N, C-alpha and C positions, 0 to 999 in steps of 0.2 A: 760189953764185949766178952767178959768172962762167962756170962750166961750163954751167949751165942756159942762160944767155943766149947763150953761144958756140955751143952745139949747136942752139939755136933759130935762130940766124942761119945756121948751116951747113945746116940742114934747109930753110930758106927759099931759100937759094941753089941747092941741089940741085933743089928743086921748081920754082924759076923757070927754071933751065936746062932741065929736062925739059919744062916747058910751052912754052918758046920753041922747042925743037927739034921738038916734036910739033905746034906751033901751036895749042895748046889753052888759052891763057892766059885766066883769068877772074878777076874781082874777088873771087870767093869765096875764093880762095887767100889773099889779103891779110886778108880778114875772119876767116878761120880762125886766123891768127896773132894777131890782136887778141883773139880769144876765148881763145886759149891763154895770153896774158898775163894775162887776167882770171882764168882758172881755175887756172893753174899758178904763175905768178910772184907775183901779188898775195898769195896765202896764205902763200908763203914769206917775203915781205917783212913781212907782218903778224906771223908768228911771230917773226921777228927783232926787231921793234919791241916785242913784249910780253915778251921774255926778261928784262927788268929786273924784272918782277913775279913771276917764278918763284921761289918760296922755296927750292927745292933747287938750282936752277941747271943741272940736267942733263935734266929732263923735256922741256922745250921744245926743248932742243938735240938730243935724240934724235929728236923729231918732225920737226925741221928737216932733219936729215940723212937720215932715212928718206924724207921727201917729196922732197928734192933728188935722192936716188938713184933714186927711182921716175920722176921727170921725166926724168932723164938716160937711164935705160933706155928710156923711151918714145921719146925723140928718136933714140937710137941705132938702135932697131929700125925707126923710121920712115925714117931715112936709108938703112938697108940695103934696106928694101922699095922705096923710090923708086929706088935705084941699080940694082936688079936688074930692075925693071919696064920 
């Protein structure tokens, strides 16, 4: 979770820096991060909270790590794309 939130903040800082340099700042950028919290972070927190009802103890843990790795990969590729553009 810390990696997801850290990469989310790094992506925001890189995007903010690029938008300030190119003078193309818009409120849509901030709204996109709020949407990302709702679509990416909230499901991970939900899976963390329902792990107590998993009878095996590892099924939801696997989903949590797969989802976390997918979000991390999404932000790393987004940071690389923003940095090169």
